[in-house]
Every structure is written in structure tokens, then in C-alpha cells.
C-alpha positions in Angstrom: -59.1 -9.2 27.3 -55.6 -9.3 28.9 -55.2 -8.8 32.4 -55.0 -4.9 34.1 -52.5 -6.1 36.3 -49.0 -7.8 35.4 -45.9 -9.0 37.0 -46.1 -6.1 39.2 -49.3 -4.2 39.5 -50.9 -1.6 37.4 -48.7 0.2 35.3 -49.0 2.8 32.1 -48.2 6.1 31.0 -48.9 8.5 33.7 -52.4 10.5 33.0 -53.2 8.4 30.0 -53.5 4.8 30.6 -53.0 5.0 34.4 -55.6 7.9 35.1 -56.7 10.1 38.4 -59.9 8.0 38.1 -58.6 4.8 37.3 -56.7 5.1 40.7 -59.5 5.8 42.7 -60.9 3.1 41.4 -58.5 0.9 42.4 -58.7 2.4 46.0 -62.5 2.0 46.3 -61.9 -2.1 44.3 -58.8 -2.6 47.2 -60.7 -1.5 50.1 -63.7 -4.0 49.5 -61.1 -6.9 48.6 -58.1 -6.6 51.0 -60.5 -4.7 53.8 -61.2 -7.8 56.2 -64.2 -8.3 58.6 -63.9 -4.4 60.1 -64.6 -6.2 63.4 -62.5 -4.5 66.1 -59.6 -7.0 67.4 -56.6 -4.7 66.6 -57.4 -1.5 65.0 -57.7 1.3 67.1 -61.1 1.8 67.8 -62.3 -0.1 66.0 -60.9 2.0 62.4 -59.9 0.1 59.4 -56.4 1.2 57.9 -54.1 1.8 54.5 -50.5 3.0 54.2 -49.8 4.6 51.0 -46.4 5.3 49.9 -44.8 7.0 46.1 -41.8 7.2 44.8 -40.4 10.6 43.1 -42.3 11.1 40.1 -44.1 14.0 39.7 -47.2 12.1 39.0 -47.2 11.0 42.1 -49.0 13.3 43.4 -51.9 13.3 41.7 -52.0 9.5 41.7 -51.4 9.2 45.3 -54.3 11.8 46.4 -56.6 9.7 44.1 -55.7 6.4 45.5 -56.2 7.8 48.9 -59.6 9.5 48.2 -60.8 6.0 46.9 -59.3 4.2 50.0 -61.1 6.9 52.4 -64.7 7.1 50.8 -64.8 3.3 51.3 -64.2 3.6 55.3 -60.1 3.5 55.1 -58.2 5.6 57.5 -54.8 5.9 54.7 -51.3 6.7 56.2 -49.4 8.8 53.3 -46.1 7.6 54.3 -44.9 10.3 51.2 -41.8 9.4 49.3 -40.3 5.7 50.2 -39.0 2.6 48.8 -41.1 0.2 47.9 -39.7 -2.6 50.5 -40.6 0.4 53.4 -44.1 0.2 52.0 -44.1 -3.5 52.6 -42.5 -3.3 55.9 -44.5 -0.6 57.6 -47.5 -2.6 56.1 -46.6 -5.4 58.1 -45.3 -3.2 61.2 -47.9 -0.9 61.4 -50.7 -3.7 61.6 -52.6 -1.6 58.4 -54.9 -3.7 56.4 -53.2 -3.1 53.5 -50.6 -0.7 51.9 -50.0 0.4 48.3 -46.8 1.9 46.1 -47.6 4.4 43.4 -44.4 3.9 41.4 -43.4 1.8 38.0 -40.2 0.8 39.1 -36.9 1.5 36.5 -39.4 2.5 34.1 -38.6 6.2 32.8 -40.7 8.9 34.1 -43.6 9.6 32.0 -44.8 5.9 33.4 -46.4 4.7 36.9 -48.3 2.7 38.4 -49.8 1.1 41.4 -49.2 -2.2 43.3 -50.9 -3.4 46.8 -49.9 -5.2 49.8 -51.8 -7.7 51.7 -51.9 -7.2 55.6 -48.6 -8.8 56.5 -46.9 -7.0 53.7 -46.9 -9.5 51.1 -47.8 -8.8 47.5 -50.9 -10.2 46.4 -51.5 -13.4 44.4 -53.2 -12.9 40.9 -56.7 -14.5 42.6 -56.9 -11.2 44.5 -55.7 -8.6 41.8 -58.3 -10.4 39.9 -60.6 -9.8 42.5 -59.3 -6.0 42.7 -60.2 -5.9 38.7 -63.4 -7.3 39.0 -64.8 -4.5 40.8 -63.2 -1.6 39.4 -66.4 0.9 38.5 -69.2 -1.1 40.2 -71.1 0.7 42.4 -71.7 0.1 46.1 -73.1 0.9 49.2 -70.2 3.3 50.2 -70.1 4.4 54.4 -71.2 8.1 55.0 -70.5 10.3 58.4 -68.7 9.0 60.6 -67.7 6.1 58.1 -65.7 7.8 55.9 -61.8 7.7 57.0 -59.0 10.4 57.2 -56.0 11.0 55.2 -52.9 11.5 57.4 -49.5 12.5 56.6 -46.5 11.1 58.7 -43.4 10.8 56.6 -40.9 11.5 59.0 -42.4 8.8 61.4 -42.7 6.3 58.5 -39.0 7.4 56.9 -37.1 6.8 60.4 -39.4 3.5 61.3 -37.6 2.0 57.9 -34.4 3.0 58.4 -34.2 1.9 62.2 -35.4 -1.6 60.7 -32.1 -1.6 57.9 -29.8 -0.9 60.2 -30.5 -3.1 62.7 -30.3 -5.8 60.4 -27.0 -6.1 60.3 -26.2 -3.9 63.6 -29.0 -4.9 66.3 -28.6 -2.4 69.1 -28.0 -4.2 72.5 -29.6 -3.3 76.0 -28.4 0.1 77.0 -25.6 0.1 74.0 -24.9 2.3 71.2 -25.7 1.7 67.6 -22.6 -0.4 66.4 -20.7 0.4 63.4 -19.9 -2.0 61.0 -19.5 -0.6 58.3 -17.0 2.0 60.0 -13.6 2.1 57.3 -15.6 1.8 54.3 -16.1 3.9 51.5 -19.1 3.3 49.1 -20.6 5.5 46.1 -24.3 5.0 46.5 -26.5 5.4 43.3 -30.0 6.2 44.3 -31.1 6.7 40.9 -33.3 10.0 42.0 -35.6 7.8 43.3 -36.9 6.5 46.4 -33.7 5.4 48.1 -32.9 9.1 48.0 -34.7 9.4 51.5 -33.6 6.2 53.2 -30.5 5.0 51.7 -27.3 7.0 52.4 -28.6 7.8 55.7 -28.9 3.9 56.7 -25.4 3.1 55.2 -24.0 6.1 57.3 -25.4 5.4 60.0 -23.7 1.8 59.7 -20.3 3.7 59.5 -19.6 3.7 55.8 -18.5 6.6 54.2 -20.6 7.4 51.7 -20.1 8.9 48.3 -24.0 9.9 46.7 -24.9 10.4 43.1 -28.1 11.1 41.5 -30.0 11.7 45.0 -31.4 15.2 44.1 -35.0 14.2 42.7 -37.1 17.0 41.1 -39.8 14.8 39.6 -38.6 14.3 36.3 -35.0 13.1 36.6 -36.2 9.4 38.2 -33.9 6.9 36.3 -32.4 9.2 33.8 -29.7 7.9 32.9 -29.1 7.1 36.6 -29.2 3.7 39.0 -29.2 0.1 38.4 -30.4 0.7 34.4 -27.7 2.9 33.8 -24.2 2.1 35.6 -21.8 4.3 34.3 -22.0 7.4 36.2 -21.6 4.5 39.4 -18.7 2.7 37.8 -16.9 6.0 36.7 -17.4 7.5 40.3 -16.2 4.6 42.1 -12.6 4.7 40.7 -12.4 8.5 40.8 -13.2 8.3 44.0 -11.1 5.7 45.4 -13.8 4.0 46.7 -13.7 0.3 47.5 -17.5 -0.7 46.0 -20.6 1.2 44.3 -23.9 0.2 44.7 -27.3 1.3 42.4 -30.6 1.5 43.0 -34.0 1.4 40.4 -36.9 4.5 41.0 -38.4 2.3 43.7 -35.2 0.9 45.3 -36.6 -2.6 45.7 -33.4 -3.9 43.6 -29.5 -3.1 44.1 -26.5 -3.9 41.8 -23.6 -3.7 42.3 -19.6 -2.3 41.4 -16.3 -3.5 42.2 -13.1 -1.3 43.2 -12.5 -1.7 39.4 -15.5 -0.3 38.0 -16.6 -3.9 36.6 -20.7 -4.6 37.3 -21.6 -7.5 39.8 -24.8 -9.0 39.1 -27.9 -10.0 41.0 -26.9 -13.6 40.5 -23.3 -12.9 42.0 -25.0 -11.0 44.9 -27.3 -13.5 45.7 -24.2 -16.2 45.5 -22.2 -14.3 48.0 -25.5 -13.5 50.4 -26.1 -16.9 50.2 -22.7 -18.4 51.0 -22.7 -16.3 53.7 -26.1 -17.0 55.4 -24.7 -20.7 55.1 -21.6 -19.7 57.1 -24.1 -18.5 59.9 -25.7 -21.4 60.0 -29.0 -19.3 58.5 -29.4 -20.4 54.9 -32.6 -23.1 55.7 -32.1 -26.3 53.6 -29.2 -25.0 52.0 -31.1 -23.7 49.2 -31.3 -20.7 47.3 -34.1 -19.8 45.0 -33.9 -18.1 41.7 -35.4 -17.4 38.6 -35.1 -19.4 35.0 -33.2 -16.5 33.8 -30.3 -17.0 36.6 -27.0 -17.9 35.2 -26.0 -21.1 34.9 -22.6 -20.3 36.3 -23.7 -19.3 39.8 -25.8 -22.5 40.0 -22.6 -24.3 39.4 -20.5 -22.4 41.2 -22.9 -23.0 44.5 -23.2 -26.7 43.8 -19.7 -26.6 44.7 -20.3 -25.4 47.6 -23.1 -27.6 48.9 -25.9 -24.9 48.1 -29.1 -26.3 46.2 -31.0 -24.0 43.9 -34.9 -23.7 43.2 -36.3 -22.5 40.4 -39.1 -20.6 39.9 -41.1 -18.1 37.2 -39.5 -14.8 36.2 -41.0 -12.2 38.8 -39.9 -11.7 42.7 -43.8 -12.9 43.3 -42.8 -16.1 42.1 -39.7 -16.4 44.2 -41.1 -15.4 47.1 -44.0 -17.4 47.0 -41.7 -20.5 46.7 -39.9 -19.4 49.6 -42.9 -19.4 51.5 -43.7 -22.8 50.5 -40.4 -24.7 50.9 -39.5 -22.3 54.2 -36.3 -20.8 52.3 -34.2 -18.0 53.9 -33.1 -16.2 50.4 -34.0 -16.0 46.7 -33.9 -13.1 43.9 -33.7 -12.7 40.4 -30.5 -11.6 38.2 -32.1 -7.7 38.0 -31.3 -7.6 41.3 -34.3 -8.3 43.3 -33.0 -10.0 46.3 -35.5 -11.0 49.2 -33.8 -11.7 52.4 -37.0 -13.5 54.6 -35.2 -12.9 57.5 -36.1 -9.1 57.4 -37.9 -9.0 54.4 -41.5 -9.7 52.4 -40.2 -8.5 48.9 -36.9 -7.5 47.4 -35.3 -4.6 49.3 -32.0 -2.6 47.7 -31.4 -1.0 50.8 -31.1 -4.1 53.0 -29.2 -5.9 49.6 -27.0 -3.1 50.1 -26.2 -2.9 53.5 -25.5 -6.7 53.9 -23.3 -7.0 50.9 -20.9 -4.0 52.3 -21.5 -6.2 55.6 -20.0 -9.2 53.9 -17.1 -7.1 52.6 -15.9 -6.0 55.8 -16.4 -9.4 57.5 -15.0 -11.5 54.9 -11.7 -9.1 54.7 -12.3 -9.6 50.8 -12.7 -7.1 48.6 -15.7 -7.4 46.3 -14.2 -8.4 43.4 -12.3 -11.1 45.3 -15.8 -12.4 46.5 -17.9 -12.3 43.1 -14.8 -13.8 41.2 -16.1 -16.7 43.0 -19.4 -16.6 41.1 -18.1 -16.6 37.4 -21.0 -16.2 34.7 -21.0 -18.5 31.5 -21.3 -16.1 28.7 -25.1 -15.0 27.7 -26.7 -14.0 24.7 -30.5 -12.6 24.7 -32.2 -12.0 21.2 -36.2 -10.8 21.1 -38.3 -11.4 18.8 -41.6 -9.6 18.0 -44.3 -9.8 16.3 -44.5 -13.5 16.7 -47.2 -15.5 18.8 -45.7 -15.9 22.3 -48.6 -18.5 23.0 -47.5 -20.7 20.4 -43.9 -21.6 21.6 -44.5 -24.0 23.7 -46.5 -26.0 21.1 -44.9 -25.7 17.9 -43.2 -28.9 16.7 -40.4 -27.2 15.1 -39.2 -24.7 17.7 -39.4 -27.7 20.4 -37.6 -29.2 18.3 -34.9 -26.4 17.8 -34.3 -26.3 21.5 -34.1 -29.8 22.2 -31.3 -30.0 19.1 -29.2 -27.0 20.6 -29.7 -28.2 24.3 -28.4 -31.3 23.2 -25.3 -29.4 21.5 -23.9 -27.5 24.6 -24.9 -30.4 26.8 -23.8 -29.9 30.3 -21.9 -26.4 29.6 -25.1 -24.5 28.8 -28.5 -24.1 28.4 -31.1 -22.2 26.5 -34.3 -20.8 27.6 -37.4 -19.5 25.7 -39.5 -16.6 27.2 -42.9 -15.3 26.1 -42.5 -11.8 27.2 -45.8 -10.4 29.4 -46.4 -7.6 28.1 -45.7 -7.8 23.8 -46.0 -10.0 21.1 -42.6 -11.3 21.5 -40.4 -14.1 22.3 -37.3 -13.8 24.3 -34.7 -16.1 23.1 -31.8 -16.7 25.6 -28.6 -18.8 25.1 -25.5 -20.0 27.8 -22.6 -21.4 26.8 -18.7 -21.7 27.4 -18.0 -18.9 24.5 -19.9 -15.8 23.9 -19.2 -16.6 20.4 -20.9 -19.9 21.0 -24.0 -18.2 22.8 -24.5 -16.1 19.8 -24.5 -18.9 17.4 -27.2 -21.1 19.5 -29.2 -17.7 19.7 -29.1 -16.8 16.4 -29.7 -20.1 14.9 -33.0 -20.3 17.5 -34.2 -17.0 17.3 -34.5 -17.5 13.1 -36.3 -20.5 14.0 -38.3 -18.7 16.3 -39.0 -15.6 14.0 -40.1 -18.4 10.7 -42.3 -20.4 12.5 -44.5 -18.3 14.8 -44.6 -15.0 12.4 -48.1 -13.5 13.0 
């Protein structure tokens, strides 16, 4: 039976796969797994607390209510932070010293979907083992508290949002004793595409407080338009607006604002690999790039790694998923890492990918370097890449099939040091993703097509 928890929490079609009953049961189980001892250490009056936030999907209303009900019925006082980015919940879980945080969001997925993911004390995503413990307890009866032992649900959206915005701006513009907030982005004109999602509540305000002139698009959420032809998955509006408004750059967030992609002054996309390269080099220059290393996933472009190597920056590679990036960052004490999709973890200020923080840091580097985003991104050229999804195959057999592995070895030798191939089984579907990078797009297409044909023939169901 497949795990209920995927690479980023529990997701599904809201009110069919992800129901109010399931949200209630998840809250009920989570308090038992993440509730700690319940002793009176630093908890107000010995109470245990949880924090809940959500994105702008209409289904977030009933799911947040149900999740909070499960937690409060289990004896937790719940702080409902309302609409706030996923990294905002992670940050608040840490600074408010609560037992756990939870986010109602399906990130970049379309509106009918929704999801629930948890953060442990300190604001860190849960390891697989903890998620498995929660899943194992779903629906099980236990001796729940009664009377004064049950929890309360309080709503403090303004305080939560302001604390988070303060944190974001302070990351690039710390306030000295008795001084006013610096404006490091003064004079920078930027377009921000908020995807009609959680970024709408914080990103424009944070950028403006840092001094930027901000043209805002897709920041009018109505419960139904999150990610709809907007944000990091649909950057066409952003590209057009940057050119039309004579802005020097643009940034695009996804629905829960844990990722950020960018656009230069010509409307050309700047992906997560290039953003990571720019920020890693800036940290190295400031003496803050631990071990002169950037953590990336197997999907990061070989061009990034080659460019960084020339700059004296090493790369460490992980499986796809920002939780695996963070695990490696903690293990090796690295300071920055992320994914090509725009998840960037800046461990100096965050415990998870934070799109608004990434946007602020990227803007700050544009200003402080005196170079345009186009010039900065050009230092991290991307090798031509092709990706093909091969459906209806036995994805578990890819690693052990002799013919498939021989084809991988053959194509890898053909490319040598100028490219690479990668097979990655899908986490949720019966398909294998085949990726090839090469010196030219034509070569990448040819290698990918040959390898995909072998996978389809050898692993067909």
C-alpha cells in the first residue's frame, strides 16, 4: 500500500481525497506524535501549542478548521495564522516555540487540489519516519483530554504576518540600535507575480519596505484563481509586464510562496539553478558559504556545476525534494542549497525554501553588485536539456534492468564530460522520467529519445 505522505505532505483533490475527516484525523494523530512530553518547561502555563497557516484556496477554510479541531481536541492550543506562505509557518513555528506547525496548501498544484504538511519544533519538515508514525495512528481511538485539558483555537493573523515580514526584511536590511530601517533596494523597479497565492499577503510589502518600487500582478486571490495562468508555473504575464513597465527584473512565486523564479530586463527566464549560483557566489564573497559548497539535486543542470567549479565552489548532490536538500545541508553544515524549480534554502535565515527571502536576496545582489540580472545569470549558462516522461512502465525495475542500464552507460559514454543522462522514477505515477543534457539541443533530444525508447520497451507493463 503506498504511503499517504508524498514528497511534500499529504495531497489530493480537496473534499474527495483530502476530506475534512482526514484533516481532523491528521490533526488528532499529529498531536500524539509531535506533542512532546507535555511538561511545563517553556510552555505558557504548561500548555502545548500548534500553529496552522494556509494558502488562498477556498478549501483551505474547512481543512484548516478540521485540522485545528483535531489538534485542539488532542489538548493543543492552536494559533491560526490565516493566509501565510509555507516558509512563514516554518519561521513562526521556530520563533514562537510551538510544538509543531502545519500548512494547508498544494503549492503549485491547481486550485481543486489541496494538501497538509507538518513542521516539527524548530520549523523543520518531518522525516519519513515521523510521517509514518502519524499515518499509523490515523483513526485510532485514544484517551483524549476533557474539560480544561482540551485546547483553544485563537486567530492572530496580523501579528503572525508582521513578525514574518519583519524577519524577511531584516535578512537583507538589519536595523541597528536606534536607527531606521535601511532601504538597500531603493531605486530598483521590480515586478512581483504573487500567483494569487500566499505571497500576496507578504511579498509586495517586504520588497517595498526594503526600498524597491514594486509593480504587483496576480495578487487578488478569490479562492479559485491560485496558480491559474500565473506565478512560477505560468510566467508569461510576468515576462510581458517586466518589458512593458521598464522594470529591471521580475520575480514569480508559486501558490504557497516557497519557491521563486526570476525574469531579467529582457523578459528572459532565470531559473532556480542560476539563482542558486548567483546567491552561492555572493555568500562566498561575503565569507558565508560554508565549506565553499552548494547543495543541489540530481535535476540541477550540469552547466551550474561546471560554472561553480571554475569559481572554486563545490556541489553536493541529493535526491529530488527540498527536504532531502535540507537533510544534507544539516549533515554537512552547508549554508545554501535548493532545486532547479526555485526552492532555495538559505540556512542563515530559514529552515525551508522561502520564495520571498530568495527574491529579496537576489534583488540585493543585483543592487550591491552593480550588475543586471541578465549579466549575473549569464555567468551560469545552462546546458541544453530534454526531459521525457515514459508512462505505463514498471518504474521499480529501472535500476535493475540490464538492457536499460546498458543503454544508460552507452549514452553516458557518448556524452563524456560534456553532458549526462538521468533516469528518475516518479514518486506517484507508473512512469519514469528520462533526462538528457548535452552540448547542443539536438544532441540532448536524440539521446533522450533513444533512451526513452529503451525504457518504454523494456519496462512496459
